[in-house]
N, C-alpha and C positions, 0 to 999 in steps of 0.2 A: 577491092575498089568498087565504088558505086557505079553500076552500069546505067543508071538513070540520073543524068545530071539535073533533071527537073525535080528530083526528090532530095536534093542537098538540104541538110538540116538548116533551117532558118526560122527565126521567130515569126509565127503567123501574126497578122494584124487583127487580133481578137483580144477581148478582155481575158487576162490571165495567160496570154500567149507565152510570156517569159517564164511561167511556172510549169509549162508542159514538159514532159520527159519523153525522149524518143524511145520507142518500143524496140526491144531486141529479142530475137528468137532464143529459146532455151537450148536449142540444138544448132549445130553447124550444118553445112551442106551434106555431110556424110551421115547425119542423124545422131552424131555423138554429142553428149551433154557439153555445154560450154564452160561449166563451172570448173574452177581450180579446186580439186577436192582437198578437204582437210586430211592431214596425214592420218592414215589408218581407216578412214571412212571409204567404204566401197559400195557402189550401187551396181548390182548385176541385173541388167534388164533381162526379162524373160518375155515370152509371147504366148498368147493363147493360140492353140492349134485347133482349128475347126475339124470336126468329123461329122459323120451322118447323124449322130445323136446329140451333138452339142459342141463343147470345147473342152480341152484339157490344157492346164497350165501347170508347169513344174514350179514348185515352191522352193525346194532344196534337194540337192543330191549329194551323196557322200563324195562323189567324184569331182565336185566343184572345189577348186583350190581356195575359193573365197571363204568357205566354211571353216577351214583350219582346225576347228575343234568339233568333236562329235555333238550331236543333238542330245541333250540330257533332259530337256523339258520343253514342252510346247504349250503355250497358253494363248487364249483368244481374248481380246478386249474390244469393246465397242465404244464409239464416241458419237454423241448426238450431233445433228447439224448445228453448225455455228459454235460448237464448244471447243475449248482449247485445253489441251493436256500438256502443260509445260511448267517449269523446266525440271527435268529429271537428270540425275547423274549417278553412275555406278562407279565404284572405285576399283572393282575387280572384274566384274562381268561385262561381256560384250553383248549388246542387243543385236538381234537379227530380225528385222521387221519386214513383214509382207502384208500389203493391203489387199484383202480379199474382195472387199466390196466398198463402194463409196469413193469419194474424191477427197484426198487428204494432202495437205501441205505439211511436210515434215521438215523441220529446221534443226540444224546442228551448229553449235557454236564452240569454237576451240578456245577455251580459257586457260589451257595448260601453259604455265609460265615458261617451260623449257621446250615448247614445241616449235618447229620451224614454220608451222602454219598458225601460230598464236594470233588470235584476233579475227581469224577468218570465219565467215558464216557460209554455210551451204544450205540451199533450199531444194527440196525434191517434191514435185507434184506427182502423186502416185494414185493409181486407181486400177480397177480391173481392165480398163482399156489401155493403161500404161503401167503394166505390172513390172515389178522388180524386187529383188531382195536387197534391202538396205542394211549394211553392217556398220554398227556404231561401237567403236572400242571404248574402254573405260576412260573416265575423267573428261568426257565431253558432255556439255549441256545439250539436251535434246528435248524436243517436244513436237506436238503437231496440233493442227486445227482441221476440223472437218469443214471443208469449204464446199461440200456438196449439199444436196437437198434431202438426203435420207441418212439413217444411221450408218456409220462406217464400221467395218469389221477389219481388225488388224490382228495378224498372228505374230507372236514373238517366240523365238527359239533361242533364249539366252544361253550363253556358254556355261553358266552356273545355275544349279537349281535354287529356287527361292528358299531362303532360310527364314522360317516363321518367327523365330525368337530374335534374330539379328539380321534383318534384310539388308542386302547391299543396295540400298536405295536412298538417295538423298534428294530432297525436293526444294526448289526455289520457286514459290508461286509466281506465275507469269505476270500477275497484276500487282505485285508488291513493289514498294519503292526500291528495294535492293535489286530486283530483277531489272528494273528500268536503268539502274546505275551500272550493273554488271554486264548484262547481255545486250549488245548493240543490234537488237531486232525488235520491231514492233509488229504485233499481230494486227 
């Protein structure tokens, strides 16, 4: 319930007032994400722990139930400011992404015809100031945009090693006509 009656949403008397969209926090009062997660997608928030020499942030631990599979490969990728890397999809492998540096908007779209969350889109804004491990299971379109001002660094710990001769990687370029038709998200 709105505790400030003076802030009841009404159309302001300004040009374009009827086009304005009310802002909503990404988290609730307990600090939990408001999004309804896509089935199988998990975001495990972590936190930087300060100490006398700097900070330490856990990226992954075998004891975390969210990992489910052992770490078999770790690779690092970077993305320049303003650049978009989307849409990718893996048929067998699960991506486990961690933003080391930069400010990144990661988006996941559930296009699985038999999924109870079919059609749902999840957005995660992740950085070293809002770190977390994002787990994206197979057959989900996903990608990201570096919305920060410097090169972003992202670690991936997929559940399957990269196969050079037959990669489990399908791409749908974010700026193609098919992506505009298939994925209900605009960067």
